[in-house]
N, C-alpha and C positions, 0 to 999 in steps of 0.2 A: 275448593270449588263447591258451591252449594248444590244440593240435590235439585234436579229439575222437576217441575210438576208435569203431570200427564198432559199431553197436547196432541191434537190431531195434526198430522202432517201429510203433505202430498203435493200434487200439482194443481194449479189453477190455470186454465187456458185463457189467455188474454190476448186478443187480437191475433189469434192463431199461434201464439207462442206459449209454451208451458213454463210457468214460473213456480219455483219451489217455495213453499210457505209452511209455517206451523202456526197453530191457533189454539190457545188454551181454553177457549170457549167460555161459557158462563153468561150470566145476565148482566154483568157490570158494563160500564162504559168501555167501548173498544179503545185500545191504545196501540197505534201502529208504530213499529220500530223500523226506521230506514237506515240501513247499514253504511259504514264508511266504504270508500272506494277500494281499500285494500282488503276488505273482509266480506262477510256474507251474513245470511240469516243466522249463522251459528255463533256469532260473536257475542250474543246477549246472554251468556251463561250466568252472569251476576244479576241481570235485570229480570229475567223471566220469572224466577220463583218469587222475588220480592214484589214485583208489580202484580202478579197473579194473587199473591197472598193479601194484597191490599184491596182486592175485589175487582180488578180490571180484567177485561177480556184482552189478553195480550196476543198480538199478531206480528209476526216478522216474515219477511220474504227476501229472496235473493234476486237482485236485478239481473237482467239478461247477461248470460255468460258467466255469472258467478255461481258458486256451489249448487250443482244439480239443475240450475235453470238453463233453458235453451238459449242459444245466441239468436235464433230467428234468422230470417233471410237477410243477406247483405243488402238487398235491394230495398228493404223496408225495415229500418231499425226502430220505428216508432218513436215515442217520446217518453221521458221520465215521468212526466205528469200523467200522460195517457195510460201508461202501464199501471201506475198506482191507482188511478181512478177505476180502471178496468178490474183490477184485483178486488177492490172494495165492492164493486158491483157483483162480482162472482160470489163473494162472501156475504152479500146482502147487508153490508154495513153502510148505513145512510150518513152517519156522522161519527167522527172519531177525534181523539187527541192524537196528535202526530209528533213523534220524536225523531229527529234526524241528527246523526253524528257525522261530522266532516262532510264528505260528498253527499251523504244522506240528508244533510241539512239543506243542500241545494235543491234536492227533490222536494223536501218538506216545504220550503219557502215557495217554490214554484207552484206546488199543489195548493197551498193556502191562498195564493193570489188568484189562481185560476178557479178554485172551488171553495171560496170562503165559507159558504153556507154549510159545507161538509166538515169544517174544522172547528172543534170545540176549544182547543188550545194548541199552542205550538211550542215545542221545546227544541232549541237549536244548540247542539253541543260541539264546541270546537270546529265550527264551520265557517268557511269564508263567504258563504252565500253567493258570491260572484255576481253582484248586480252589474248591469250594463251602464256603468258610470266611469268616466275618466278619472275622477277623484279617487275612486276605489282602486282602479288599475294602477295608478301611480304609487299609492301606498303599498299595495301588494307587491308590486314590482321591486320596491326597495328591499323587501325581505330576501331576495336573491334565491328563492327556492328552485326556480327553473334551471339554475346552473348546477345545483348539487343533487337534485332529485334523481337523475339518471345514474349516479355513481355512489350514492349513500344508501345503506340498507333501510328498509321501511321502518324497522323497529327503532333505529336511531332517530329518524325524523318524527315518528309518531309517539314514542314513549319518552317521558321526561328523564333527565339524568338521575334524579333521585330514585325513580322506580327501577331503571336499568341497573343501578349500582346495588340496590338492596334486594331485588326480587328476580334472580336469574331464572327460577322456575316459571314465574309469570311471563317473563320475556319469551321463554321457549314455547310456552303454550300459545302465546299471541302469534308467534312466527308459524307454528304448526297450523293454526286456524287460517292464517293468511295463505299458506300454501294450499290448504284444502279449498279455499275460496277460488283459487286459480284466477287472480285478477288479470293475468295476461290474456285471458279469453274474453274479458269484459267488452261490452259494446259501447262505443262512444255515441250516446244519444243526445239529441237536443233536449232542452228542458221542457219545451212545450208551453211556455208562458213567458211573457216579457217581465223580467224582474229588474226593476230600477227604483230610484228613490221615490218617484211619484206613485208607483204601484204599492210600495211598502208603506208610504204615508197614508194611503187609503185603507190599509188593512185594519179592520176592527176586530182583532183576535188577540187575546192575551198571549204574550210571548215571553219565554224565559231563555235568556242567553247565558249559557254555561261555558266558561273557558278556563284554561289553566295558565298560570303565570309563566310557565315554561313552554307554552305552545308555540312551535316554530311557524306553523301555518296560520293560526288565527290568534295572534297575541292580543292582549287587552286593548291597545290603541285601535286596532282594526275592529274589534268588537264594539268599542265605544262609537266609532264612526257608524257602524251598522245600527246600533241602538238608537242613535240620534234621529233616525228616520222611521222609527216604529212608535206609534202613538201609545200603545199599551204594552210596555215592556218592563221586565226586571232583568238585572244582570248580576251574575255571581262569578267571581274569579277564585279558583281553588289554588292554594299555595303548593308549590313544588310539584305541580302536575303539568303534564305535557298535552299532547293533542288527543289523547284517548282517556278522558276523565272517567268514562263508564267502566274502563278496565283498570286504570291505575288507582282510582279512589272510589270503588263502587259504593262503599257505605255513605260517603259524603254525597256522591252523585245521586244515588237512589233516594236518599233522604231529602235532598233539595227538590228533586222532581216530584216526589209524592207530596211534599209540602205545597209546592206550586199547584199541582193538580187539585189538591184538597181545597185550596182557596179560590180556584178559578174554574172548576169543572162546570159550574152552573151559569157561566157568563158567556158561553159560546154563542155565535149568531143564531138566532131562532130559538134559543133555549127558553 
């Protein structure tokens, strides 16, 4: 595990709810990391030092109910987009690159649609995006995940067979971080933006879609469907990788992200 760089960490109060975050600081472009549903702000152990060393101000946070973040009142669960926008306001970040993995990609896409002028580029890793489209629902339904998710361990669903077979220590660490995240306390929040084909087709932000060929949630056919509705996109499929490319293949993942950011950082809206 690479050594982490120094980062400020603490709580940001957003809409009356304390969200845990860390921030490496610096004068570089902000890069916001939106975590998977099974994890938290602590999952980015391979990304934090690599992205900070490349000159970015790297920021991650835990969504409501995840690692150290408050659940907030049951009567007002807020929205995914509203919480991210509020966090950036507290941290005085006007524009950022936004990276979302798995469920974090749903947050990232919703934020990009609702606040396009605040997004310099968008990286979506192993995410289903979940657009409000029947075509998407039919394809996703055929994957059969709703039947197996309640009875199959998270690490089986999210880590590819090659990684599980060859890296038992990495699997164990992934499971430990999942337990620390306490996803059972997570809050089911509405996105806070209408994500559909029409909204995605209006998006004028460079997008990188990263998936693994062994991803049970977001396999290449689903990613190609999503990509076909994004005007400015690149797509990369990593071999022998499952739903967590940031964890299973951090070298390839980080390299692809940094290459994409290097080529697209100056193309965000209003740049």
